[in-house]
C-alpha positions as CSV (number, residue, x, y, z in Angstrom):
1,T,0.0,0.0,0.0
2,H,2.6,2.4,-0.5
3,D,2.6,3.2,-3.6
4,D,4.7,5.4,-5.0
5,H,5.0,9.0,-5.7
6,D,6.8,10.2,-8.2
7,T,8.4,12.8,-6.7
8,H,9.6,11.7,-3.3
9,D,12.5,11.5,-1.4
10,D,12.0,12.4,1.9
11,H,13.2,13.7,5.0
12,D,15.6,15.6,6.1
13,T,19.1,14.3,6.3
14,H,20.8,12.8,3.6
15,D,23.6,12.3,1.7
16,D,25.0,9.1,1.6
17,H,26.8,6.2,2.7
18,D,29.7,5.5,4.2
19,T,31.4,3.3,1.9
20,H,29.3,2.7,-0.8
21,D,29.8,5.1,-3.1
22,D,30.9,4.5,-6.0
23,H,30.9,4.1,-9.5
24,D,31.8,1.6,-11.8
25,T,30.7,-1.3,-10.2
26,H,30.7,-1.8,-7.0
27,D,29.7,-4.8,-5.9
28,D,29.4,-3.8,-2.7
29,H,28.8,-5.3,0.6
30,D,30.9,-7.6,1.9
31,T,33.4,-5.6,0.6
32,H,31.9,-2.5,-0.1
33,D,33.9,0.3,-0.7
34,D,34.2,-0.1,-4.0
35,H,35.7,-0.9,-6.9
36,D,37.6,0.4,-9.6
37,T,37.9,3.9,-8.6
38,H,35.6,4.6,-6.1
39,D,36.6,5.2,-2.7
40,D,35.3,8.3,-3.2
41,H,33.7,10.3,-0.8
42,D,35.0,13.5,-0.7
43,H,32.3,15.4,-1.8
44,H,30.5,18.1,0.0
45,H,29.3,15.6,2.5
46,G,32.5,14.4,3.8
47,D,33.7,10.9,4.1
48,Y,30.7,9.4,5.7
49,D,27.3,8.3,4.5
50,P,24.5,10.2,6.4
51,H,21.7,8.2,5.0
52,I,21.5,5.9,8.0
53,W,17.8,5.6,7.9
54,H,17.7,3.3,5.0
55,D,18.4,0.5,7.4
56,P,15.4,-0.1,9.6
57,L,17.3,-1.2,12.6
58,N,19.1,2.3,12.6
59,V,15.8,3.8,12.5
60,I,14.8,1.8,15.6
61,I,17.8,3.3,17.5
62,M,16.9,6.8,16.3
63,V,13.2,6.1,17.7
64,E,14.5,4.9,21.1
65,H,16.7,8.1,21.4
66,I,13.8,10.3,20.5
67,R,11.4,8.4,22.9
68,D,13.8,8.8,25.7
69,E,14.3,12.5,25.1
70,L,10.7,13.2,24.8
71,I,10.0,11.3,28.1
72,A,12.7,13.6,29.8
73,L,11.0,16.6,28.3
74,L,7.4,15.6,29.0
75,P,7.5,13.1,31.9
76,D,3.6,13.5,32.3
77,Y,3.2,11.8,28.9
78,E,5.7,9.0,29.5
79,T,2.9,6.2,28.9
80,S,1.7,7.5,25.6
81,I,5.2,8.3,24.4
82,T,6.3,4.8,25.3
83,D,3.3,3.1,23.8
84,N,3.6,5.1,20.5
85,A,7.2,4.4,20.3
86,A,6.7,0.6,20.9
87,I,4.1,0.6,18.0
88,Y,6.6,2.4,15.6
89,I,9.4,0.2,16.5
90,G,7.2,-2.9,15.8
91,E,6.4,-1.6,12.4
92,L,10.0,-1.2,11.7
93,Q,10.8,-4.7,13.0
94,D,8.1,-6.0,10.6
95,L,9.8,-4.1,7.7
96,H,13.2,-5.7,8.7
97,T,11.7,-9.0,8.6
98,M,10.1,-8.4,5.3
99,F,13.4,-7.3,3.8
100,L,15.1,-10.4,5.2
101,D,12.7,-12.5,3.5
102,L,12.9,-10.6,0.2
103,V,16.6,-11.1,0.1
104,E,16.3,-14.8,0.9
105,H,13.8,-15.3,-1.7
106,G,14.9,-12.9,-4.4
107,E,16.1,-14.3,-7.7
108,L,18.8,-11.6,-7.9
109,D,21.1,-10.1,-5.2
110,I,22.3,-7.1,-7.1
111,I,21.0,-3.5,-7.2
112,M,21.8,-1.5,-10.4
113,H,21.4,2.1,-9.2
114,G,21.2,5.1,-11.4
115,G,20.6,7.5,-8.7
116,H,22.9,9.0,-6.1
117,N,24.6,7.0,-3.3
118,V,21.8,7.1,-0.7
119,I,21.1,3.4,-0.1
120,G,24.4,2.2,1.2
121,Y,23.3,1.3,4.7
122,F,20.3,-0.8,3.1
123,I,23.0,-2.5,0.8
124,H,25.2,-3.4,3.7
125,R,22.5,-4.5,6.2
126,Y,21.0,-7.0,3.7
127,N,24.2,-8.1,2.1
128,L,23.5,-7.1,-1.5
129,R,25.7,-6.4,-4.3
130,Y,25.5,-2.8,-5.6
131,V,26.5,-1.1,-9.0
132,N,26.5,2.8,-9.2
133,P,28.2,5.2,-11.4
134,Y,28.5,8.0,-9.1
135,R,31.5,8.9,-6.9
136,G,30.7,10.1,-3.3
137,F,27.6,11.2,-1.6
138,S,27.1,14.6,-3.0
139,A,23.7,15.4,-4.6
140,D,25.6,17.1,-7.3
141,A,28.2,14.5,-8.0
142,E,28.5,13.4,-11.6
143,P,29.6,9.9,-12.9
144,T,32.6,9.4,-15.1
145,P,32.1,8.3,-18.6
146,G,34.1,5.1,-17.8
147,A,32.0,4.3,-14.8
148,L,28.9,4.7,-16.8
149,A,30.0,2.6,-19.7
150,N,31.0,-0.2,-17.3
151,M,27.6,-0.2,-15.7
152,I,25.9,-0.3,-19.1
153,D,28.2,-3.3,-20.1
154,T,27.5,-5.0,-16.7
155,M,23.7,-4.5,-17.2
156,N,23.6,-5.7,-20.8
157,H,26.0,-8.7,-19.9
158,H,23.6,-9.9,-17.2
159,D,20.4,-8.9,-19.0
160,I,19.3,-6.6,-16.1
161,E,15.6,-5.7,-16.4
162,H,15.4,-3.2,-13.7
163,L,17.3,0.0,-12.7
164,F,16.8,2.0,-9.5
165,S,16.7,5.7,-9.0
166,E,15.4,8.2,-6.5
167,K,12.5,10.6,-7.0
168,L,13.0,14.3,-6.8
169,I,16.3,14.2,-8.5
170,P,17.2,14.9,-12.3
171,Q,17.0,11.5,-14.0
172,T,19.6,12.3,-16.5
173,V,21.9,9.4,-15.8
174,A,19.2,6.9,-14.9
175,D,17.5,7.8,-18.5
176,V,20.9,7.3,-20.2
177,L,21.2,3.8,-18.6
178,R,17.5,3.0,-19.5
179,E,18.1,4.0,-23.2
180,E,21.3,2.1,-23.6
181,T,19.9,-1.1,-21.8
182,G,16.2,-1.2,-22.1
183,A,15.8,-1.5,-18.3
184,E,12.6,-0.2,-16.5
185,I,13.4,2.5,-14.0
186,L,12.0,1.8,-10.4
187,Y,11.9,5.0,-8.2
188,L,12.9,4.8,-4.5
189,Y,12.3,7.5,-1.7
190,A,15.6,8.8,-0.5
191,G,13.9,9.7,2.8
192,E,15.1,13.2,2.9
193,N,12.3,15.0,1.4
194,I,8.9,14.5,-0.3
195,G,6.7,16.1,-3.2
196,V,4.1,18.5,-2.2
197,D,1.2,16.5,-3.3
198,E,2.5,13.4,-1.2
199,F,3.1,15.8,1.8
200,H,-0.5,17.0,1.7
201,A,-1.6,13.5,1.0
202,G,0.0,12.5,4.5
203,V,2.7,10.2,3.1
204,T,4.8,9.1,6.0
205,F,8.3,7.7,6.4
206,L,7.0,4.3,7.0
207,D,5.0,4.7,3.8
208,M,8.3,5.5,2.1
209,L,10.1,2.4,3.4
210,R,7.2,0.2,2.4
211,H,7.1,1.7,-1.2
212,N,10.9,1.0,-1.4
213,Y,10.2,-2.6,-0.5
214,D,7.6,-3.0,-3.1
215,Q,10.2,-1.6,-5.6
216,Y,12.9,-3.9,-4.4
217,R,10.5,-6.8,-4.7
218,I,10.3,-6.2,-8.5
219,G,13.8,-5.4,-9.0
220,L,15.2,-8.3,-7.1
221,K,12.5,-10.7,-8.6
222,Y,11.0,-11.8,-5.3
223,D,9.5,-15.4,-5.5
224,G,8.4,-15.8,-2.0
225,D,5.1,-16.3,-0.5
226,N,4.5,-12.8,1.0
C-alpha cells in the first residue's frame, strides 16, 4: 500500500553512505567500498554516508533516542510516548523481517542504481551487491564516462531488466542507462524530502520504506510467499 509517488524522497538528512559510493561497479557489501575507482567520498558531504535511515534497525535506534528525550522533556506523557514508540518500533521490525525474506527469496542479489549514493546502509544490512556510477555522496556529483560505460556493459551482460533511481532528482543518468539497456526504472524514496502532493496526502516515512520494499521486490525478482 505504498505506492509510490513520483516525486519523493524524503526527509531531512541525507547524503550518503559510508562506503558505498561508487561507481563503476561496486559490488558492494561484503567488501563495500568499492571498486575500480571509487573510494570516493570527498564530496560536499565528507567521508561518511549520512543516510542511516535506509537500514530499519538504525531507525529503531533513532526512535529509542527520540522516545527517551521526549520522556525527559514531557514526563507526564511517558506512558503514551512509550506506547507510541513501541508501535512504531514494531512496524520497523516487521519491515526488517520483510526485507530479510525478500533477500532470501529474491532471484537476484544485485542493485543497479542510477541515482545518487543514498542506499548504502540498506545494501550493507542486507548483504546485497551494488553497482552505481557516481562517486561520493554529493547530490550534485557526476559519474565518469568510464563508470557509466562499465555499468551499461554489466547490465547488458547480465540482462538486467530493472534499474533503481530516486524521486525528486534529475534523471539524466538513469535515463541514459535505460536508453542503453532497455531496463525499466524503479523509483525509490531517498527519505530526505517529499513532493508537495505527497506531503499533503500524508505520506509518512514508513510509507516510504514500504514503497521502497515494493520496488525492491520487483527489481530483485522476489519469488516468496508474502
